[in-house]
C-alpha positions in Angstrom: 112.4 114.0 34.1 112.3 115.5 30.6 110.9 118.8 32.1 113.3 120.5 34.5 112.9 123.1 37.2 110.2 123.2 39.8 107.3 124.0 37.4 107.6 120.9 35.4 107.3 118.4 38.2 104.6 120.5 39.8 102.6 120.4 36.6 103.1 116.7 36.3 101.9 116.2 39.9 98.7 118.2 39.1 97.9 116.8 35.7 99.3 113.2 36.1 98.5 112.5 39.7 96.2 114.9 41.4 93.5 115.2 38.7 93.3 111.4 38.1 93.2 110.8 41.8 90.4 113.4 42.2 88.4 111.8 39.4 88.9 108.3 41.0 87.9 109.7 44.5 91.3 108.8 45.9 92.9 112.2 46.3 93.2 112.0 50.1 94.7 108.5 50.4 97.1 109.2 47.5 98.3 112.4 49.1 98.7 110.8 52.5 100.4 107.7 51.3 102.7 109.5 48.8 103.7 112.0 51.6 104.6 109.3 54.0 106.6 107.4 51.4 108.5 110.5 50.4 109.4 111.7 53.9 112.6 109.7 54.6 114.1 110.4 51.2 112.7 113.9 51.0 114.2 115.0 54.4 117.5 113.6 53.4 117.5 115.4 50.1 116.4 118.7 51.7 119.2 118.6 54.3 121.9 117.6 51.9 121.1 120.1 49.2 120.2 122.9 51.6 123.6 122.8 53.5 126.0 121.0 51.1 125.2 122.1 47.6 128.5 122.7 45.8 129.2 126.2 44.5 126.3 127.8 46.4 127.1 131.3 47.6 123.8 133.0 48.6 123.8 132.2 52.4 120.4 132.3 54.1 121.5 131.3 57.7 124.2 129.4 59.4 124.1 126.5 61.9 127.6 126.1 63.3 130.0 125.3 60.4 127.1 124.6 58.0 125.6 127.3 55.8 122.1 127.1 54.3 122.0 128.6 50.8 119.2 129.9 48.6 120.6 127.9 45.6 120.5 124.7 47.8 116.9 125.5 48.9 115.7 125.9 45.3 117.4 122.7 44.2 116.0 120.9 47.2 112.5 122.0 46.3 112.9 120.7 42.8 114.1 117.3 44.1 111.2 117.2 46.6 108.7 117.9 43.9 110.2 115.1 41.7 110.1 112.6 44.6 106.5 113.5 45.3 105.6 113.2 41.6 107.2 109.7 41.4 105.7 108.4 44.7 102.3 109.9 43.9 102.2 108.1 40.5 103.2 104.8 42.1 100.6 105.2 44.8 97.9 106.1 42.3 98.7 103.1 40.2 98.8 100.8 43.2 95.4 102.0 44.5 93.6 102.0 41.1 95.0 98.8 39.5 94.1 95.3 40.6 97.1 93.0 40.4 95.1 90.3 38.7 93.9 92.8 36.0 97.5 94.0 35.5 98.9 90.5 35.0 96.1 89.4 32.6 96.5 92.6 30.6 100.2 92.1 30.3 99.7 88.5 29.2 97.0 89.6 26.7 99.5 92.0 25.2 102.0 89.2 24.6 104.1 89.3 27.7 105.5 85.9 28.8 103.3 84.3 31.5 106.4 83.8 33.6 107.2 87.6 33.5 103.6 88.4 34.3 103.7 86.1 37.3 106.9 87.7 38.5 105.1 91.1 38.2 102.1 89.8 40.2 104.3 88.2 42.9 106.3 91.5 43.2 103.1 93.5 43.7 101.6 91.1 46.2 104.7 90.4 48.2 104.5 93.3 50.7 100.7 93.2 51.4 100.9 89.4 51.9 103.9 89.7 54.2 102.2 92.4 56.3 99.1 90.3 56.6 101.2 87.2 57.6 103.1 89.2 60.2 99.8 90.5 61.7 98.4 86.9 61.8 101.5 85.5 63.5 101.7 88.4 65.9 98.1 87.8 67.0 98.8 84.1 67.4 101.9 84.7 69.5 100.1 87.2 71.7 97.4 84.6 72.3 100.2 82.3 73.5 101.5 84.9 76.0 104.3 86.6 74.1 104.8 90.2 75.1 105.1 92.4 71.9 104.3 95.7 73.6 105.9 98.0 76.1 109.6 99.0 76.0 111.8 98.9 72.9 113.8 96.0 74.3 110.7 93.9 74.7 109.6 94.7 71.2 113.1 93.7 69.9 113.0 90.4 71.8 109.6 89.8 70.2 111.0 90.0 66.7 112.9 86.7 67.0 109.8 84.5 67.7 108.1 86.3 64.7 110.9 86.0 62.2 111.0 82.2 62.1 107.3 81.6 61.5 107.2 84.4 58.9 110.1 83.0 57.0 108.9 79.4 57.1 105.4 80.5 56.1 106.7 82.5 53.1 108.7 79.5 51.9 105.7 77.2 52.4 103.5 79.6 50.5 105.9 79.7 47.6 106.0 75.9 47.4 102.2 75.7 47.6 101.8 78.3 44.8 104.3 76.5 42.6 102.5 73.2 43.0 99.1 74.9 42.2 100.6 76.6 39.1 102.0 73.3 37.9 98.6 71.6 38.4 97.0 74.2 36.3 99.4 73.8 33.4 101.3 77.0 34.0 104.5 75.8 32.4 103.0 74.2 29.3 104.3 75.7 26.0 102.1 77.9 23.7 99.9 80.8 24.4 97.1 80.5 26.9 93.5 81.3 26.2 92.4 84.1 28.5 88.7 84.1 29.6 88.6 87.7 30.8 90.3 91.0 29.8 90.2 94.3 31.6 87.8 96.9 30.2 89.6 99.3 27.8 87.6 102.2 26.4 88.5 104.4 23.5 89.2 107.3 25.9 91.7 105.2 27.8 93.5 104.1 24.7 93.6 107.7 23.4 95.0 108.9 26.8 97.7 106.2 26.7 98.9 107.1 23.2 98.9 110.8 24.1 101.1 110.1 27.1 103.4 107.9 25.0 103.8 110.6 22.3 104.3 113.3 25.0 107.5 111.7 26.2 109.7 112.0 23.1 108.1 115.4 22.4 109.2 116.7 25.8 112.7 115.2 25.4 113.0 116.9 22.0 111.8 120.2 23.4 114.2 119.9 26.3 117.2 119.2 24.0 116.2 122.1 21.7 116.1 124.5 24.6 112.4 125.3 24.3 111.7 124.6 28.0 114.3 126.9 29.6 111.6 129.1 30.9 110.6 126.4 33.3 113.8 126.7 35.2 
């Protein structure tokens, strides 16, 4: 990030994530989802920096041969805040932006339809896969497959699920390709879009302010004007 220390990512979380999520009425799901997404990487970063930060000398406590340091704790907090800011922004974008609106707006701004379709497929892959797995699991349970109980039973239940999920994904890709070909997706020239997402003057102003803020922050960082944030 252009703004270092712990204050910079903290301000970014409040201004760029928490306030927009509160305005959209999505503060609780954004906080919950971002926290769950950040846990694995956050715990790893906390442990590594707390005990293994090179050059740290201010020891807080010891666990066997490992020493927890104050420098490591401060650096770990900075890393955790950055992770939370990134995952919070991604979560807020995912919860507030419809994939169809994203793709249409990208294409309206001159992005290739193929790239827009790749973006749409990337966004929809995980939800579609989760839904397909749930459907196949329910069907297999109706046929008597045991997917609950001990860990070994659950592991054995993965094999009957993997095949239908993989074959279903391949079949869906083929069906989608045929549907796109039937609708003239690969024809040359720019397509005529019948709908465009609403874009108010305030939204355009906010976007330009954010775009201008990035080089200004980088310039201020290089000039040393943001040292007080460390």
